[in-house]
C-alpha positions as a Python dict, from the first residue, in 0.01 Angstrom:
ca = {
    (1, 'M'): (0, 0, 0),
    (2, 'K'): (355, -124, 54),
    (3, 'N'): (432, -129, -317),
    (4, 'L'): (385, 247, -328),
    (5, 'R'): (648, 334, -67),
    (6, 'H'): (935, 565, -160),
    (7, 'R'): (1290, 524, -29),
    (8, 'N'): (1374, 893, 16),
    (9, 'P'): (1069, 1072, 162),
    (10, 'S'): (1260, 1384, 269),
    (11, 'I'): (1399, 1438, -81),
    (12, 'A'): (1059, 1365, -235),
    (13, 'T'): (893, 1611, 3),
    (14, 'A'): (1134, 1887, -91),
    (15, 'L'): (1099, 1817, -462),
    (16, 'L'): (718, 1813, -446),
    (17, 'S'): (707, 2140, -251),
    (18, 'L'): (951, 2303, -495),
    (19, 'A'): (747, 2174, -789),
    (20, 'L'): (424, 2327, -656),
    (21, 'L'): (596, 2658, -578),
    (22, 'G'): (771, 2663, -914),
    (23, 'L'): (450, 2599, -1103),
    (24, 'L'): (268, 2880, -926),
    (25, 'L'): (560, 3118, -992),
    (26, 'A'): (586, 3005, -1354),
    (27, 'A'): (218, 3063, -1424),
    (28, 'P'): (229, 3442, -1470),
    (29, 'L'): (556, 3409, -1666),
    (30, 'A'): (392, 3161, -1902),
    (31, 'A'): (104, 3401, -1952),
    (32, 'A'): (337, 3691, -2028),
    (33, 'T'): (577, 3509, -2263),
    (34, 'A'): (343, 3275, -2448),
    (35, 'P'): (309, 3360, -2821),
    (36, 'A'): (-28, 3486, -2933),
    (37, 'P'): (-238, 3180, -3021),
    (38, 'P'): (-512, 3162, -3284),
    (39, 'E'): (-824, 3351, -3187),
    (40, 'R'): (-1026, 3050, -3077),
    (41, 'V'): (-745, 2914, -2853),
    (42, 'A'): (-720, 3122, -2536),
    (43, 'M'): (-450, 2901, -2378),
    (44, 'S'): (-94, 2814, -2484),
    (45, 'A'): (45, 2459, -2479),
    (46, 'G'): (275, 2556, -2191),
    (47, 'Q'): (-16, 2683, -1987),
    (48, 'A'): (-214, 2365, -2058),
    (49, 'A'): (80, 2153, -1939),
    (50, 'I'): (121, 2360, -1621),
    (51, 'L'): (-249, 2321, -1538),
    (52, 'G'): (-224, 1946, -1594),
    (53, 'V'): (73, 1913, -1359),
    (54, 'V'): (-100, 2127, -1094),
    (55, 'E'): (-409, 1906, -1121),
    (56, 'G'): (-212, 1583, -1100),
    (57, 'L'): (3, 1694, -807),
    (58, 'T'): (-282, 1832, -598),
    (59, 'E'): (-583, 1610, -679),
    (60, 'Y'): (-507, 1350, -413),
    (61, 'L'): (-315, 1571, -171),
    (62, 'P'): (-526, 1733, 105),
    (63, 'V'): (-472, 2085, -35),
    (64, 'S'): (-761, 2119, -288),
    (65, 'S'): (-681, 2074, -656),
    (66, 'T'): (-976, 2293, -763),
    (67, 'A'): (-847, 2585, -558),
    (68, 'H'): (-494, 2542, -693),
    (69, 'L'): (-626, 2529, -1050),
    (70, 'L'): (-837, 2842, -1000),
    (71, 'L'): (-538, 3022, -850),
    (72, 'T'): (-310, 2912, -1134),
    (73, 'Q'): (-566, 3016, -1395),
    (74, 'R'): (-595, 3353, -1226),
    (75, 'L'): (-216, 3399, -1224),
    (76, 'M'): (-205, 3315, -1595),
    (77, 'G'): (-496, 3544, -1677),
    (78, 'L'): (-721, 3261, -1797),
    (79, 'G'): (-1097, 3235, -1763),
    (80, 'K'): (-1158, 3588, -1641),
    (81, 'N'): (-1520, 3618, -1747),
    (82, 'G'): (-1792, 3513, -1986),
    (83, 'P'): (-1771, 3199, -2198),
    (84, 'E'): (-1397, 3160, -2131),
    (85, 'K'): (-1458, 3140, -1754),
    (86, 'D'): (-1715, 2866, -1802),
    (87, 'A'): (-1475, 2680, -2030),
    (88, 'A'): (-1186, 2723, -1783),
    (89, 'D'): (-1396, 2590, -1492),
    (90, 'S'): (-1503, 2288, -1697),
    (91, 'Y'): (-1150, 2234, -1831),
    (92, 'G'): (-1020, 2207, -1474),
    (93, 'I'): (-1272, 1931, -1406),
    (94, 'C'): (-1218, 1743, -1734),
    (95, 'I'): (-840, 1710, -1699),
    (96, 'Q'): (-908, 1522, -1376),
    (97, 'A'): (-930, 1222, -1609),
    (98, 'G'): (-550, 1200, -1603),
    (99, 'A'): (-540, 1187, -1223),
    (100, 'I'): (-822, 930, -1226),
    (101, 'L'): (-621, 709, -1461),
    (102, 'A'): (-318, 743, -1231),
    (103, 'V'): (-506, 590, -936),
    (104, 'L'): (-670, 331, -1161),
    (105, 'W'): (-323, 222, -1273),
    (106, 'L'): (-170, 220, -923),
    (107, 'Y'): (-466, 44, -758),
    (108, 'F'): (-558, -187, -1045),
    (109, 'G'): (-566, -489, -814),
    (110, 'R'): (-829, -328, -589),
    (111, 'V'): (-1035, -213, -886),
    (112, 'K'): (-1019, -561, -1038),
    (113, 'S'): (-1140, -703, -706),
    (114, 'V'): (-1435, -462, -706),
    (115, 'F'): (-1539, -565, -1058),
    (116, 'A'): (-1506, -932, -964),
    (117, 'G'): (-1730, -862, -663),
    (118, 'L'): (-1986, -700, -893),
    (119, 'F'): (-2023, -1035, -1068),
    (120, 'G'): (-2026, -1238, -746),
    (121, 'R'): (-1670, -1373, -771),
    (122, 'D'): (-1505, -1176, -489),
    (123, 'P'): (-1687, -1120, -154),
    (124, 'E'): (-1431, -865, -33),
    (125, 'G'): (-1458, -676, -360),
    (126, 'L'): (-1839, -673, -332),
    (127, 'H'): (-1814, -545, 27),
    (128, 'L'): (-1586, -262, -88),
    (129, 'L'): (-1815, -182, -383),
    (130, 'V'): (-2120, -146, -154),
    (131, 'N'): (-1926, 93, 69),
    (132, 'L'): (-1799, 298, -226),
    (133, 'L'): (-2152, 331, -364),
    (134, 'A'): (-2283, 438, -23),
    (135, 'A'): (-2012, 705, 0),
    (136, 'F'): (-2068, 819, -360),
    (137, 'V'): (-2444, 880, -351),
    (138, 'P'): (-2458, 1197, -131),
    (139, 'A'): (-2214, 1392, -349),
    (140, 'A'): (-2384, 1276, -668),
    (141, 'V'): (-2726, 1395, -552),
    (142, 'I'): (-2616, 1724, -394),
    (143, 'G'): (-2378, 1800, -682),
    (144, 'L'): (-2654, 1767, -941),
    (145, 'L'): (-2901, 1972, -736),
    (146, 'F'): (-2670, 2263, -651),
    (147, 'E'): (-2409, 2265, -931),
    (148, 'K'): (-2490, 2617, -1056),
    (149, 'S'): (-2511, 2769, -709),
    (150, 'I'): (-2180, 2611, -608),
    (151, 'K'): (-1998, 2750, -911),
    (152, 'H'): (-2163, 3092, -874),
    (153, 'Y'): (-2100, 3151, -504),
    (154, 'L'): (-1794, 2942, -415),
    (155, 'F'): (-1564, 2951, -721),
    (156, 'G'): (-1386, 3271, -614),
    (157, 'M'): (-1068, 3361, -428),
    (158, 'G'): (-1250, 3484, -115),
    (159, 'P'): (-1429, 3152, -41),
    (160, 'I'): (-1114, 2960, -135),
    (161, 'L'): (-900, 3153, 114),
    (162, 'I'): (-1150, 3082, 393),
    (163, 'A'): (-1154, 2710, 308),
    (164, 'W'): (-775, 2687, 284),
    (165, 'L'): (-728, 2851, 623),
    (166, 'A'): (-1007, 2659, 797),
    (167, 'G'): (-887, 2329, 654),
    (168, 'G'): (-530, 2395, 760),
    (169, 'V'): (-632, 2478, 1115),
    (170, 'A'): (-854, 2167, 1123),
    (171, 'I'): (-563, 1943, 1015),
    (172, 'L'): (-338, 2085, 1285),
    (173, 'L'): (-612, 2046, 1546),
    (174, 'V'): (-679, 1683, 1447),
    (175, 'T'): (-304, 1613, 1452),
    (176, 'W'): (-272, 1764, 1800),
    (177, 'L'): (-571, 1571, 1932),
    (178, 'K'): (-437, 1248, 1788),
    (179, 'K'): (-95, 1309, 1939),
    (180, 'N'): (-229, 1395, 2284),
    (181, 'G'): (-532, 1168, 2297),
    (182, 'S'): (-567, 802, 2379),
    (183, 'R'): (-481, 545, 2115),
    (184, 'R'): (-776, 362, 1964),
    (185, 'L'): (-791, 49, 1754),
    (186, 'R'): (-805, 144, 1387),
    (187, 'N'): (-983, -74, 1133),
    (188, 'G'): (-902, -183, 780),
    (189, 'L'): (-1129, -153, 475),
    (190, 'D'): (-1270, -501, 530),
    (191, 'E'): (-1421, -383, 862),
    (192, 'L'): (-1589, -72, 720),
    (193, 'V'): (-1971, -93, 707),
    (194, 'W'): (-2200, 95, 470),
    (195, 'Q'): (-2334, 327, 741),
    (196, 'Q'): (-1980, 448, 811),
    (197, 'A'): (-1915, 483, 438),
    (198, 'L'): (-2229, 697, 411),
    (199, 'I'): (-2087, 932, 675),
    (200, 'I'): (-1768, 965, 467),
    (201, 'G'): (-1990, 1037, 167),
    (202, 'F'): (-2171, 1323, 340),
    (203, 'A'): (-1834, 1459, 451),
    (204, 'Q'): (-1720, 1449, 88),
    (205, 'C'): (-2000, 1693, -2),
    (206, 'L'): (-1810, 1966, 185),
    (207, 'A'): (-1536, 1936, -79),
    (208, 'M'): (-1768, 2095, -336),
    (209, 'W'): (-1644, 2415, -174),
    (210, 'P'): (-1312, 2481, -355),
    (211, 'G'): (-1029, 2493, -104),
    (212, 'V'): (-1175, 2230, 131),
    (213, 'S'): (-1013, 1934, -55),
    (214, 'R'): (-1196, 1613, -133),
    (215, 'S'): (-895, 1407, -25),
    (216, 'L'): (-867, 1588, 308),
    (217, 'I'): (-1231, 1561, 404),
    (218, 'T'): (-1267, 1194, 304),
    (219, 'I'): (-945, 1095, 484),
    (220, 'V'): (-1057, 1278, 798),
    (221, 'G'): (-1403, 1124, 760),
    (222, 'G'): (-1245, 780, 741),
    (223, 'L'): (-1042, 844, 1055),
    (224, 'L'): (-1351, 966, 1240),
    (225, 'V'): (-1543, 645, 1165),
    (226, 'G'): (-1253, 432, 1288),
    (227, 'L'): (-1034, 352, 986),
    (228, 'S'): (-658, 343, 1015),
    (229, 'L'): (-476, 619, 826),
    (230, 'P'): (-357, 384, 545),
    (231, 'A'): (-711, 246, 506),
    (232, 'A'): (-864, 595, 508),
    (233, 'V'): (-618, 711, 241),
    (234, 'E'): (-687, 409, 21),
    (235, 'F'): (-1063, 447, 55),
    (236, 'S'): (-1029, 817, -31),
    (237, 'F'): (-837, 732, -348),
    (238, 'L'): (-1084, 464, -456),
    (239, 'L'): (-1384, 686, -381),
    (240, 'G'): (-1211, 952, -591),
    (241, 'L'): (-1217, 716, -889),
    (242, 'M'): (-1594, 697, -867),
    (243, 'T'): (-1668, 1059, -771),
    (244, 'L'): (-1417, 1225, -1002),
    (245, 'G'): (-1499, 983, -1281),
    (246, 'A'): (-1866, 1078, -1264),
    (247, 'A'): (-1792, 1452, -1244),
    (248, 'T'): (-1544, 1437, -1532),
    (249, 'S'): (-1781, 1237, -1752),
    (250, 'Y'): (-2067, 1474, -1675),
    (251, 'E'): (-1865, 1789, -1751),
    (252, 'T'): (-1716, 1638, -2068),
    (253, 'L'): (-2057, 1542, -2204),
    (254, 'K'): (-2213, 1873, -2102),
    (255, 'D'): (-1937, 2120, -2193),
    (256, 'G'): (-1682, 1920, -2394),
    (257, 'H'): (-1775, 2092, -2720),
    (258, 'H'): (-1744, 2430, -2547),
    (259, 'I'): (-1397, 2346, -2415),
    (260, 'I'): (-1282, 2238, -2763),
    (261, 'A'): (-1429, 2554, -2918),
    (262, 'I'): (-1231, 2775, -2677),
    (263, 'Y'): (-910, 2577, -2624),
    (264, 'G'): (-888, 2335, -2919),
    (265, 'W'): (-798, 1964, -2900),
    (266, 'L'): (-428, 1979, -2812),
    (267, 'N'): (-459, 2164, -2480),
    (268, 'P'): (-704, 1922, -2312),
    (269, 'L'): (-488, 1632, -2434),
    (270, 'L'): (-174, 1792, -2286),
    (271, 'G'): (-359, 1855, -1961),
    (272, 'F'): (-469, 1491, -1948),
    (273, 'V'): (-120, 1347, -2007),
    (274, 'T'): (63, 1576, -1764),
    (275, 'S'): (-210, 1523, -1504),
    (276, 'F'): (-160, 1146, -1528),
    (277, 'V'): (219, 1162, -1489),
    (278, 'A'): (203, 1410, -1200),
    (279, 'G'): (-79, 1211, -1038),
    (280, 'V'): (125, 890, -1030),
    (281, 'A'): (418, 1074, -868),
    (282, 'A'): (197, 1252, -613),
    (283, 'V'): (7, 940, -504),
    (284, 'K'): (326, 736, -457),
    (285, 'W'): (482, 1016, -254),
    (286, 'M'): (173, 1084, -45),
    (287, 'V'): (116, 722, 60),
    (288, 'N'): (475, 692, 177),
    (289, 'Y'): (479, 1032, 350),
    (290, 'L'): (152, 987, 540),
    (291, 'N'): (257, 645, 664),
    (292, 'R'): (568, 802, 817),
    (293, 'H'): (473, 1156, 915),
    (294, 'G'): (94, 1213, 914),
    (295, 'L'): (-107, 1514, 795),
    (296, 'A'): (59, 1803, 981),
    (297, 'L'): (271, 1922, 684),
    (298, 'F'): (-42, 1985, 480),
    (299, 'G'): (-197, 2187, 762),
    (300, 'Y'): (104, 2421, 775),
    (301, 'Y'): (108, 2443, 395),
    (302, 'R'): (-260, 2538, 375),
    (303, 'V'): (-234, 2804, 646),
    (304, 'A'): (80, 2955, 489),
    (305, 'L'): (-74, 2950, 141),
    (306, 'A'): (-395, 3115, 266),
    (307, 'L'): (-198, 3394, 435),
    (308, 'V'): (35, 3461, 140),
    (309, 'V'): (-234, 3445, -129),
    (310, 'G'): (-473, 3640, 94),
    (311, 'A'): (-220, 3922, 133),
    (312, 'L'): (-172, 3939, -245),
    (313, 'Y'): (-546, 3916, -308),
    (314, 'F'): (-646, 4196, -72),
    (315, 'Q'): (-374, 4419, -220),
    (316, 'G'): (-526, 4364, -562),
    (317, 'L'): (-215, 4187, -699),
    (318, 'I'): (-402, 3871, -806),
}
């Protein structure tokens, strides 16, 4: 994790916050100023790039990338109903491939160790692989069983606002308890057992509710089973490779032709590239920031975002 540290965390924090705010403010402007595209393409190249950056910046931060994408799409007037909504929902999942590649690139050594373990050449890699599989299974099963219900009932601004607010309060509560509680020994990934990984996996299922955040719930789950914060963050990232990789592959195979029919080839490609670049920047920043400051910033951000977006939502402005 040391190779991912940044020398100026305060500057990086300010730049990342400004980037997220700027993207959300730019979304409606992009929708209003974008030239009329061909009939089959319901998204401009600028909008595709913005969505990719939003995905990359938020995928591994504990703020919920799905919720940020749905909000950005709403601000840009994309995916309002019918076939376009289905395509927009699937598009948001498919461009996760860029963020997946970002972590694969940054943690190539760990991934290589896992593959070596698969073939019996690395005991530590095999141990990590068993734990990742144990954590992956619950989300895979529940996701396949309840995919339609999740999208129907939870992919809306109301449920997202509840999840944002609840998650923010939970972060602040955990931070307070950690600050005022007794210090406990925290373990590394080599000390994690599959039963603890399974608990993290069931916790990950809560992130199917947009606004909860897969990163948040898996990091907190790791802390609850005794991992140190750096180990919990790394396990969350590596589990994301498996979980997001499976979800992205499934959506691409199932709805890839539909996405191309609505948005064309260029827009998904732009989303993928910008997601990768933003994902690399976000992961490097987050590892450094959490090692120094903890999760509290994200709790305040989620609460503030829920209140601001909630006020706009209930006034009918978004």
